[in-house]
N, CA, C, O and the ligand as a Tripos MOL2 file, in Angstrom:
@<TRIPOS>MOLECULE
protein
  245   243    62     0     0
PROTEIN
NO_CHARGES

@<TRIPOS>ATOM
      1 N         -79.5220  106.4130  176.7170 N.3       1 MET1
      2 CA        -78.7070  107.6250  176.6610 C.3       1 MET1
      3 C         -78.9710  108.3440  175.3510 C.2       1 MET1
      4 O         -79.1300  107.7120  174.3070 O.2       1 MET1
      5 N         -79.0160  109.6670  175.4110 N.am      2 GLY2
      6 CA        -79.2110  110.4730  174.2100 C.3       2 GLY2
      7 C         -77.9480  110.5010  173.3570 C.2       2 GLY2
      8 O         -76.8630  110.1280  173.8050 O.2       2 GLY2
      9 N         -78.1130  110.9430  172.1450 N.am      3 GLN3
     10 CA        -76.9850  111.0130  171.2150 C.3       3 GLN3
     11 C         -76.4710  112.4500  171.1110 C.2       3 GLN3
     12 O         -75.9410  112.8440  170.0720 O.2       3 GLN3
     13 N         -76.6230  113.2300  172.1760 N.am      4 TRP4
     14 CA        -76.2030  114.6220  172.1660 C.3       4 TRP4
     15 C         -75.3480  114.9000  173.4000 C.2       4 TRP4
     16 O         -75.2540  114.0710  174.3050 O.2       4 TRP4
     17 N         -74.7310  116.0700  173.4190 N.am      5 MET5
     18 CA        -73.9050  116.4700  174.5640 C.3       5 MET5
     19 C         -74.8260  116.7110  175.7590 C.2       5 MET5
     20 O         -75.8170  117.4320  175.6380 O.2       5 MET5
     21 N         -74.5120  116.1200  176.9060 N.am      6 PRO6
     22 CA        -75.3780  116.3190  178.0810 C.3       6 PRO6
     23 C         -75.2710  117.7460  178.6280 C.2       6 PRO6
     24 O         -74.2130  118.3730  178.5730 O.2       6 PRO6
     25 N         -76.4050  118.2420  179.1600 N.am      7 PHE7
     26 CA        -76.3980  119.5520  179.8150 C.3       7 PHE7
     27 C         -75.6860  119.4540  181.1650 C.2       7 PHE7
     28 O         -74.9850  120.3770  181.5790 O.2       7 PHE7
     29 N         -75.8750  118.3310  181.8340 N.am      8 VAL8
     30 CA        -75.2020  118.0890  183.1150 C.3       8 VAL8
     31 C         -74.6060  116.6900  183.0570 C.2       8 VAL8
     32 O         -75.0450  115.8440  182.2780 O.2       8 VAL8
     33 N         -73.6170  116.4670  183.8800 N.am      9 GLU9
     34 CA        -72.9900  115.1540  183.9310 C.3       9 GLU9
     35 C         -73.9720  114.1350  184.5150 C.2       9 GLU9
     36 O         -74.8120  114.4840  185.3440 O.2       9 GLU9
     37 N         -73.8640  112.8770  184.0810 N.am     10 PRO10
     38 CA        -74.8160  111.8540  184.5600 C.3      10 PRO10
     39 C         -74.8970  111.7350  186.0750 C.2      10 PRO10
     40 O         -75.9870  111.5400  186.6120 O.2      10 PRO10
     41 N         -73.7700  111.8480  186.7820 N.am     11 ASP11
     42 CA        -73.8410  111.7020  188.2460 C.3      11 ASP11
     43 C         -74.6360  112.8420  188.8800 C.2      11 ASP11
     44 O         -75.3350  112.6370  189.8720 O.2      11 ASP11
     45 N         -74.5310  114.0400  188.3090 N.am     12 VAL12
     46 CA        -75.3270  115.1690  188.8080 C.3      12 VAL12
     47 C         -76.7880  114.9180  188.5200 C.2      12 VAL12
     48 O         -77.6380  115.1390  189.3820 O.2      12 VAL12
     49 N         -77.0980  114.4530  187.3040 N.am     13 TRP13
     50 CA        -78.4870  114.1800  186.9120 C.3      13 TRP13
     51 C         -79.1170  113.1610  187.8590 C.2      13 TRP13
     52 O         -80.2420  113.3490  188.3240 O.2      13 TRP13
     53 N         -78.3900  112.0880  188.1390 N.am     14 TRP14
     54 CA        -78.9380  111.0520  189.0290 C.3      14 TRP14
     55 C         -79.1000  111.5650  190.4580 C.2      14 TRP14
     56 O         -80.0590  111.2020  191.1390 O.2      14 TRP14
     57 N         -78.1760  112.4010  190.9180 N.am     15 THR15
     58 CA        -78.2910  112.9830  192.2660 C.3      15 THR15
     59 C         -79.5600  113.8230  192.3560 C.2      15 THR15
     60 O         -80.2840  113.7590  193.3500 O.2      15 THR15
     61 N         -79.8300  114.6110  191.3140 N.am     16 VAL16
     62 CA        -81.0390  115.4380  191.2920 C.3      16 VAL16
     63 C         -82.2850  114.5550  191.2510 C.2      16 VAL16
     64 O         -83.2600  114.8290  191.9520 O.2      16 VAL16
     65 N         -82.2610  113.5090  190.4430 N.am     17 GLN17
     66 CA        -83.4180  112.6150  190.3690 C.3      17 GLN17
     67 C         -83.7350  111.9990  191.7250 C.2      17 GLN17
     68 O         -84.8980  111.8980  192.1170 O.2      17 GLN17
     69 N         -82.6870  111.5890  192.4360 N.am     18 GLU18
     70 CA        -82.9040  111.0000  193.7600 C.3      18 GLU18
     71 C         -83.5130  112.0210  194.7140 C.2      18 GLU18
     72 O         -84.3790  111.6830  195.5210 O.2      18 GLU18
     73 N         -83.0600  113.2720  194.6210 N.am     19 SER19
     74 CA        -83.6330  114.3230  195.4750 C.3      19 SER19
     75 C         -85.0950  114.5520  195.1350 C.2      19 SER19
     76 O         -85.9300  114.6910  196.0280 O.2      19 SER19
     77 N         -85.4070  114.5930  193.8370 N.am     20 LEU20
     78 CA        -86.7840  114.8290  193.4130 C.3      20 LEU20
     79 C         -87.7040  113.6840  193.8200 C.2      20 LEU20
     80 O         -88.8880  113.9000  194.0790 O.2      20 LEU20
     81 N         -87.1740  112.4870  193.8760 N.am     21 ASN21
     82 CA        -87.9850  111.3160  194.2060 C.3      21 ASN21
     83 C         -88.0570  111.0410  195.7100 C.2      21 ASN21
     84 O         -88.7640  110.1260  196.1310 O.2      21 ASN21
     85 N         -87.3460  111.8090  196.5150 N.am     22 ALA22
     86 CA        -87.3030  111.5560  197.9580 C.3      22 ALA22
     87 C         -88.7070  111.6680  198.5570 C.2      22 ALA22
     88 O         -89.4020  112.6550  198.3170 O.2      22 ALA22
     89 N         -89.1270  110.6690  199.3330 N.am     23 PRO23
     90 CA        -90.4600  110.7050  199.9440 C.3      23 PRO23
     91 C         -90.6970  111.9500  200.7940 C.2      23 PRO23
     92 O         -91.8440  112.3690  200.9490 O.2      23 PRO23
     93 N         -89.6570  112.5460  201.3430 N.am     24 ALA24
     94 CA        -89.8170  113.7500  202.1710 C.3      24 ALA24
     95 C         -90.3610  114.9230  201.3600 C.2      24 ALA24
     96 O         -90.8560  115.8950  201.9300 O.2      24 ALA24
     97 N         -90.2720  114.8370  200.0310 N.am     25 ARG25
     98 CA        -90.7520  115.9190  199.1810 C.3      25 ARG25
     99 C         -92.2540  115.8500  198.9300 C.2      25 ARG25
    100 O         -92.8150  116.7830  198.3560 O.2      25 ARG25
    101 N         -92.9040  114.8010  199.3330 N.am     26 ILE26
    102 CA        -94.3230  114.6440  199.0310 C.3      26 ILE26
    103 C         -95.1290  115.7030  199.7760 C.2      26 ILE26
    104 O         -95.1380  115.7360  201.0070 O.2      26 ILE26
    105 N         -95.7980  116.5590  199.0280 N.am     27 THR27
    106 CA        -96.6330  117.6010  199.6350 C.3      27 THR27
    107 C         -98.0440  117.5560  199.0610 C.2      27 THR27
    108 O         -98.8310  118.4740  199.2940 O.2      27 THR27
    109 N         -98.3720  116.5180  198.3260 N.am     28 ASN28
    110 CA        -99.6980  116.4460  197.7100 C.3      28 ASN28
    111 C        -100.5110  115.3230  198.3450 C.2      28 ASN28
    112 O        -100.0120  114.5650  199.1780 O.2      28 ASN28
    113 N        -101.7440  115.2350  197.9430 N.am     29 ARG29
    114 CA       -102.6450  114.2270  198.5240 C.3      29 ARG29
    115 C        -102.5020  112.8670  197.8740 C.2      29 ARG29
    116 O        -103.0040  111.8760  198.4030 O.2      29 ARG29
    117 N        -101.8170  112.7990  196.7220 N.am     30 THR30
    118 CA       -101.6680  111.5170  196.0440 C.3      30 THR30
    119 C        -100.5240  110.7050  196.6100 C.2      30 THR30
    120 O        -100.4320  109.5060  196.3460 O.2      30 THR30
    121 N         -99.6420  111.3340  197.3890 N.am     31 GLY31
    122 CA        -98.4980  110.6160  197.9460 C.3      31 GLY31
    123 C         -97.4710  110.2620  196.9010 C.2      31 GLY31
    124 O         -96.7380  109.2830  197.0490 O.2      31 GLY31
    125 N         -97.4100  111.0520  195.8400 N.am     32 SER32
    126 CA        -96.5030  110.7670  194.7320 C.3      32 SER32
    127 C         -95.5100  111.9090  194.5510 C.2      32 SER32
    128 O         -95.8160  113.0650  194.8410 O.2      32 SER32
    129 N         -94.3240  111.5710  194.0690 N.am     33 THR33
    130 CA        -93.3510  112.5980  193.6920 C.3      33 THR33
    131 C         -93.2350  112.7010  192.1770 C.2      33 THR33
    132 O         -92.3320  113.3610  191.6620 O.2      33 THR33
    133 N         -94.1570  112.0430  191.4570 N.am     34 ALA34
    134 CA        -94.1140  112.1100  189.9940 C.3      34 ALA34
    135 C         -94.2740  113.5580  189.5480 C.2      34 ALA34
    136 O         -95.1240  114.2870  190.0590 O.2      34 ALA34
    137 N         -93.4510  113.9620  188.5920 N.am     35 ARG35
    138 CA        -93.5040  115.3330  188.1040 C.3      35 ARG35
    139 C         -94.7400  115.5390  187.2420 C.2      35 ARG35
    140 O         -94.9600  114.8420  186.2520 O.2      35 ARG35
    141 N         -95.5520  116.5340  187.6540 N.am     36 LYS36
    142 CA        -96.7350  116.9040  186.8860 C.3      36 LYS36
    143 C         -96.7580  118.4130  186.8140 C.2      36 LYS36
    144 O         -96.3050  119.0830  187.7420 O.2      36 LYS36
    145 N         -97.2630  118.9450  185.7610 N.am     37 HIS37
    146 CA        -97.4280  120.3890  185.6380 C.3      37 HIS37
    147 C         -96.1340  121.1180  185.9960 C.2      37 HIS37
    148 O         -96.1430  122.0470  186.8020 O.2      37 HIS37
    149 N         -95.0410  120.7000  185.4030 N.am     38 ILE38
    150 CA        -93.7360  121.2410  185.7940 C.3      38 ILE38
    151 C         -93.5960  122.7200  185.4990 C.2      38 ILE38
    152 O         -92.7230  123.3820  186.0600 O.2      38 ILE38
    153 N         -94.4460  123.2510  184.6210 N.am     39 GLY39
    154 CA        -94.3300  124.6690  184.2970 C.3      39 GLY39
    155 C         -95.2260  125.5540  185.1180 C.2      39 GLY39
    156 O         -95.1880  126.7750  184.9660 O.2      39 GLY39
    157 N         -96.0460  124.9700  186.0010 N.am     40 SER40
    158 CA        -96.9840  125.7600  186.7920 C.3      40 SER40
    159 C         -96.2280  126.7310  187.6950 C.2      40 SER40
    160 O         -95.3860  126.3280  188.4970 O.2      40 SER40
    161 N         -96.5440  128.0100  187.5500 N.am     41 GLY41
    162 CA        -95.8570  129.0330  188.3270 C.3      41 GLY41
    163 C         -94.4910  129.3880  187.7850 C.2      41 GLY41
    164 O         -93.8260  130.2850  188.3030 O.2      41 GLY41
    165 N         -94.0650  128.6880  186.7440 N.am     42 LEU42
    166 CA        -92.7380  128.9100  186.1590 C.3      42 LEU42
    167 C         -92.8560  129.4890  184.7510 C.2      42 LEU42
    168 O         -92.2020  130.4820  184.4300 O.2      42 LEU42
    169 N         -93.6810  128.8760  183.9190 N.am     43 PHE43
    170 CA        -93.8810  129.3810  182.5690 C.3      43 PHE43
    171 C         -94.6820  130.6780  182.6460 C.2      43 PHE43
    172 O         -95.5070  130.8630  183.5400 O.2      43 PHE43
    173 N         -94.4240  131.5630  181.6970 N.am     44 LEU44
    174 CA        -95.1520  132.8220  181.6440 C.3      44 LEU44
    175 C         -96.0840  132.8430  180.4450 C.2      44 LEU44
    176 O         -95.7580  132.3080  179.3850 O.2      44 LEU44
    177 N         -97.2510  133.4650  180.6190 N.am     45 CYS45
    178 CA        -98.2260  133.6140  179.5500 C.3      45 CYS45
    179 C         -97.6060  134.4340  178.4140 C.2      45 CYS45
    180 O         -96.9210  135.4260  178.6640 O.2      45 CYS45
    181 N         -97.8430  134.0280  177.1920 N.am     46 GLY46
    182 CA        -97.3090  134.7370  176.0460 C.3      46 GLY46
    183 C         -98.0200  136.0400  175.7590 C.2      46 GLY46
    184 O         -97.5360  136.8430  174.9620 O.2      46 GLY46
    185 N         -99.1620  136.2680  176.3930 N.am     47 ILE47
    186 CA        -99.9280  137.4910  176.1440 C.3      47 ILE47
    187 C         -99.7390  138.4850  177.2910 C.2      47 ILE47
    188 O         -99.3220  139.6190  177.0590 O.2      47 ILE47
    189 N        -100.0430  138.0690  178.5320 N.am     48 CYS48
    190 CA        -99.9690  139.0070  179.6640 C.3      48 CYS48
    191 C         -98.6870  138.8450  180.4760 C.2      48 CYS48
    192 O         -98.4170  139.6470  181.3690 O.2      48 CYS48
    193 N         -97.9020  137.8240  180.1770 N.am     49 GLU49
    194 CA        -96.6110  137.5760  180.8260 C.3      49 GLU49
    195 C         -96.7220  137.2440  182.3130 C.2      49 GLU49
    196 O         -95.7260  137.3190  183.0340 O.2      49 GLU49
    197 N         -97.9150  136.8780  182.7850 N.am     50 LYS50
    198 CA        -98.0740  136.4200  184.1670 C.3      50 LYS50
    199 C         -97.7750  134.9230  184.2290 C.2      50 LYS50
    200 O         -97.9230  134.2260  183.2250 O.2      50 LYS50
    201 N         -97.3560  134.4200  185.3950 N.am     51 PRO51
    202 CA        -97.1170  132.9870  185.5220 C.3      51 PRO51
    203 C         -98.4030  132.1900  185.2590 C.2      51 PRO51
    204 O         -99.4920  132.6140  185.6450 O.2      51 PRO51
    205 N         -98.2670  131.0570  184.6120 N.am     52 VAL52
    206 CA        -99.4200  130.2220  184.3150 C.3      52 VAL52
    207 C         -99.5480  129.1210  185.3660 C.2      52 VAL52
    208 O         -98.5740  128.7550  186.0240 O.2      52 VAL52
    209 N        -100.7710  128.6000  185.5090 N.am     53 LYS53
    210 CA       -101.0350  127.4650  186.3970 C.3      53 LYS53
    211 C        -101.7090  126.3660  185.6020 C.2      53 LYS53
    212 O        -102.3540  126.6150  184.5840 O.2      53 LYS53
    213 N        -101.5460  125.1500  186.0860 N.am     54 ALA54
    214 CA       -102.1250  124.0030  185.3910 C.3      54 ALA54
    215 C        -103.6310  123.9460  185.6180 C.2      54 ALA54
    216 O        -104.1080  124.1260  186.7380 O.2      54 ALA54
    217 N        -104.3630  123.6970  184.5520 N.am     55 HIS55
    218 CA       -105.7970  123.4560  184.6020 C.3      55 HIS55
    219 C        -106.0590  122.2640  183.6950 C.2      55 HIS55
    220 O        -105.9860  122.3650  182.4700 O.2      55 HIS55
    221 N        -106.3660  121.1300  184.3240 N.am     56 SER56
    222 CA       -106.5760  119.9100  183.5640 C.3      56 SER56
    223 C        -105.3120  119.6010  182.7580 C.2      56 SER56
    224 O        -104.2400  119.4400  183.3410 O.2      56 SER56
    225 N        -105.4160  119.5170  181.4590 N.am     57 GLN57
    226 CA       -104.2660  119.1590  180.6290 C.3      57 GLN57
    227 C        -103.5440  120.3690  180.0480 C.2      57 GLN57
    228 O        -102.6270  120.2150  179.2410 O.2      57 GLN57
    229 N        -103.9540  121.5800  180.4540 N.am     58 ARG58
    230 CA       -103.3730  122.7960  179.8800 C.3      58 ARG58
    231 C        -102.9140  123.7480  180.9660 C.2      58 ARG58
    232 O        -103.1910  123.5610  182.1500 O.2      58 ARG58
    233 N        -102.2030  124.7780  180.5250 N.am     59 TYR59
    234 CA       -101.8120  125.8570  181.4280 C.3      59 TYR59
    235 C        -102.6540  127.0760  181.0990 C.2      59 TYR59
    236 O        -102.9670  127.3390  179.9380 O.2      59 TYR59
    237 N        -103.0130  127.8160  182.1390 N.am     60 ARG60
    238 CA       -103.7590  129.0660  181.9700 C.3      60 ARG60
    239 C        -103.1810  130.1430  182.8840 C.2      60 ARG60
    240 O        -102.6560  129.8370  183.9540 O.2      60 ARG60
    241 N        -103.2760  131.3830  182.4690 N.am     61 CYS61
    242 CA       -102.8020  132.4860  183.3110 C.3      61 CYS61
    243 C        -103.9590  132.9860  184.1650 C.2      61 CYS61
    244 O        -103.7870  133.9160  184.9530 O.2      61 CYS61
    245 ZN       -102.2140  135.7790  180.1540 Zn       62 ZN62
@<TRIPOS>BOND
     1     1     2 1
     2     2     3 1
     3     3     4 2
     4     3     5 am
     5     5     6 1
     6     6     7 1
     7     7     8 2
     8     7     9 am
     9     9    10 1
    10    10    11 1
    11    11    12 2
    12    11    13 am
    13    13    14 1
    14    14    15 1
    15    15    16 2
    16    15    17 am
    17    17    18 1
    18    18    19 1
    19    19    20 2
    20    19    21 am
    21    21    22 1
    22    22    23 1
    23    23    24 2
    24    23    25 am
    25    25    26 1
    26    26    27 1
    27    27    28 2
    28    27    29 am
    29    29    30 1
    30    30    31 1
    31    31    32 2
    32    31    33 am
    33    33    34 1
    34    34    35 1
    35    35    36 2
    36    35    37 am
    37    37    38 1
    38    38    39 1
    39    39    40 2
    40    39    41 am
    41    41    42 1
    42    42    43 1
    43    43    44 2
    44    43    45 am
    45    45    46 1
    46    46    47 1
    47    47    48 2
    48    47    49 am
    49    49    50 1
    50    50    51 1
    51    51    52 2
    52    51    53 am
    53    53    54 1
    54    54    55 1
    55    55    56 2
    56    55    57 am
    57    57    58 1
    58    58    59 1
    59    59    60 2
    60    59    61 am
    61    61    62 1
    62    62    63 1
    63    63    64 2
    64    63    65 am
    65    65    66 1
    66    66    67 1
    67    67    68 2
    68    67    69 am
    69    69    70 1
    70    70    71 1
    71    71    72 2
    72    71    73 am
    73    73    74 1
    74    74    75 1
    75    75    76 2
    76    75    77 am
    77    77    78 1
    78    78    79 1
    79    79    80 2
    80    79    81 am
    81    81    82 1
    82    82    83 1
    83    83    84 2
    84    83    85 am
    85    85    86 1
    86    86    87 1
    87    87    88 2
    88    87    89 am
    89    89    90 1
    90    90    91 1
    91    91    92 2
    92    91    93 am
    93    93    94 1
    94    94    95 1
    95    95    96 2
    96    95    97 am
    97    97    98 1
    98    98    99 1
    99    99   100 2
   100    99   101 am
   101   101   102 1
   102   102   103 1
   103   103   104 2
   104   103   105 am
   105   105   106 1
   106   106   107 1
   107   107   108 2
   108   107   109 am
   109   109   110 1
   110   110   111 1
   111   111   112 2
   112   111   113 am
   113   113   114 1
   114   114   115 1
   115   115   116 2
   116   115   117 am
   117   117   118 1
   118   118   119 1
   119   119   120 2
   120   119   121 am
   121   121   122 1
   122   122   123 1
   123   123   124 2
   124   123   125 am
   125   125   126 1
   126   126   127 1
   127   127   128 2
   128   127   129 am
   129   129   130 1
   130   130   131 1
   131   131   132 2
   132   131   133 am
   133   133   134 1
   134   134   135 1
   135   135   136 2
   136   135   137 am
   137   137   138 1
   138   138   139 1
   139   139   140 2
   140   139   141 am
   141   141   142 1
   142   142   143 1
   143   143   144 2
   144   143   145 am
   145   145   146 1
   146   146   147 1
   147   147   148 2
   148   147   149 am
   149   149   150 1
   150   150   151 1
   151   151   152 2
   152   151   153 am
   153   153   154 1
   154   154   155 1
   155   155   156 2
   156   155   157 am
   157   157   158 1
   158   158   159 1
   159   159   160 2
   160   159   161 am
   161   161   162 1
   162   162   163 1
   163   163   164 2
   164   163   165 am
   165   165   166 1
   166   166   167 1
   167   167   168 2
   168   167   169 am
   169   169   170 1
   170   170   171 1
   171   171   172 2
   172   171   173 am
   173   173   174 1
   174   174   175 1
   175   175   176 2
   176   175   177 am
   177   177   178 1
   178   178   179 1
   179   179   180 2
   180   179   181 am
   181   181   182 1
   182   182   183 1
   183   183   184 2
   184   183   185 am
   185   185   186 1
   186   186   187 1
   187   187   188 2
   188   187   189 am
   189   189   190 1
   190   190   191 1
   191   191   192 2
   192   191   193 am
   193   193   194 1
   194   194   195 1
   195   195   196 2
   196   195   197 am
   197   197   198 1
   198   198   199 1
   199   199   200 2
   200   199   201 am
   201   201   202 1
   202   202   203 1
   203   203   204 2
   204   203   205 am
   205   205   206 1
   206   206   207 1
   207   207   208 2
   208   207   209 am
   209   209   210 1
   210   210   211 1
   211   211   212 2
   212   211   213 am
   213   213   214 1
   214   214   215 1
   215   215   216 2
   216   215   217 am
   217   217   218 1
   218   218   219 1
   219   219   220 2
   220   219   221 am
   221   221   222 1
   222   222   223 1
   223   223   224 2
   224   223   225 am
   225   225   226 1
   226   226   227 1
   227   227   228 2
   228   227   229 am
   229   229   230 1
   230   230   231 1
   231   231   232 2
   232   231   233 am
   233   233   234 1
   234   234   235 1
   235   235   236 2
   236   235   237 am
   237   237   238 1
   238   238   239 1
   239   239   240 2
   240   239   241 am
   241   241   242 1
   242   242   243 1
   243   243   244 2
@<TRIPOS>SUBSTRUCTURE
     1 MET1         2 RESIDUE 1 A MET
     2 GLY2         6 RESIDUE 1 A GLY
     3 GLN3        10 RESIDUE 1 A GLN
     4 TRP4        14 RESIDUE 1 A TRP
     5 MET5        18 RESIDUE 1 A MET
     6 PRO6        22 RESIDUE 1 A PRO
     7 PHE7        26 RESIDUE 1 A PHE
     8 VAL8        30 RESIDUE 1 A VAL
     9 GLU9        34 RESIDUE 1 A GLU
    10 PRO10       38 RESIDUE 1 A PRO
    11 ASP11       42 RESIDUE 1 A ASP
    12 VAL12       46 RESIDUE 1 A VAL
    13 TRP13       50 RESIDUE 1 A TRP
    14 TRP14       54 RESIDUE 1 A TRP
    15 THR15       58 RESIDUE 1 A THR
    16 VAL16       62 RESIDUE 1 A VAL
    17 GLN17       66 RESIDUE 1 A GLN
    18 GLU18       70 RESIDUE 1 A GLU
    19 SER19       74 RESIDUE 1 A SER
    20 LEU20       78 RESIDUE 1 A LEU
    21 ASN21       82 RESIDUE 1 A ASN
    22 ALA22       86 RESIDUE 1 A ALA
    23 PRO23       90 RESIDUE 1 A PRO
    24 ALA24       94 RESIDUE 1 A ALA
    25 ARG25       98 RESIDUE 1 A ARG
    26 ILE26      102 RESIDUE 1 A ILE
    27 THR27      106 RESIDUE 1 A THR
    28 ASN28      110 RESIDUE 1 A ASN
    29 ARG29      114 RESIDUE 1 A ARG
    30 THR30      118 RESIDUE 1 A THR
    31 GLY31      122 RESIDUE 1 A GLY
    32 SER32      126 RESIDUE 1 A SER
    33 THR33      130 RESIDUE 1 A THR
    34 ALA34      134 RESIDUE 1 A ALA
    35 ARG35      138 RESIDUE 1 A ARG
    36 LYS36      142 RESIDUE 1 A LYS
    37 HIS37      146 RESIDUE 1 A HIS
    38 ILE38      150 RESIDUE 1 A ILE
    39 GLY39      154 RESIDUE 1 A GLY
    40 SER40      158 RESIDUE 1 A SER
    41 GLY41      162 RESIDUE 1 A GLY
    42 LEU42      166 RESIDUE 1 A LEU
    43 PHE43      170 RESIDUE 1 A PHE
    44 LEU44      174 RESIDUE 1 A LEU
    45 CYS45      178 RESIDUE 1 A CYS
    46 GLY46      182 RESIDUE 1 A GLY
    47 ILE47      186 RESIDUE 1 A ILE
    48 CYS48      190 RESIDUE 1 A CYS
    49 GLU49      194 RESIDUE 1 A GLU
    50 LYS50      198 RESIDUE 1 A LYS
    51 PRO51      202 RESIDUE 1 A PRO
    52 VAL52      206 RESIDUE 1 A VAL
    53 LYS53      210 RESIDUE 1 A LYS
    54 ALA54      214 RESIDUE 1 A ALA
    55 HIS55      218 RESIDUE 1 A HIS
    56 SER56      222 RESIDUE 1 A SER
    57 GLN57      226 RESIDUE 1 A GLN
    58 ARG58      230 RESIDUE 1 A ARG
    59 TYR59      234 RESIDUE 1 A TYR
    60 ARG60      238 RESIDUE 1 A ARG
    61 CYS61      242 RESIDUE 1 A CYS
    62 ZN62       245 GROUP 0 **** ****
């Protein structure tokens, strides 16, 4: 547990984790629900402000 005020209550956090880990969410070829490239399509480029996508270990617009 962190030593700071939680953003969400623990029961909400665990409910979300269970949803994220649900096998029904698997849409990739690896068969995994592990979070990767969480900012892809969400983070915006600091220069052109377009959404970035994951490329290898980095994000690119
Ligand atoms: Zn850009």
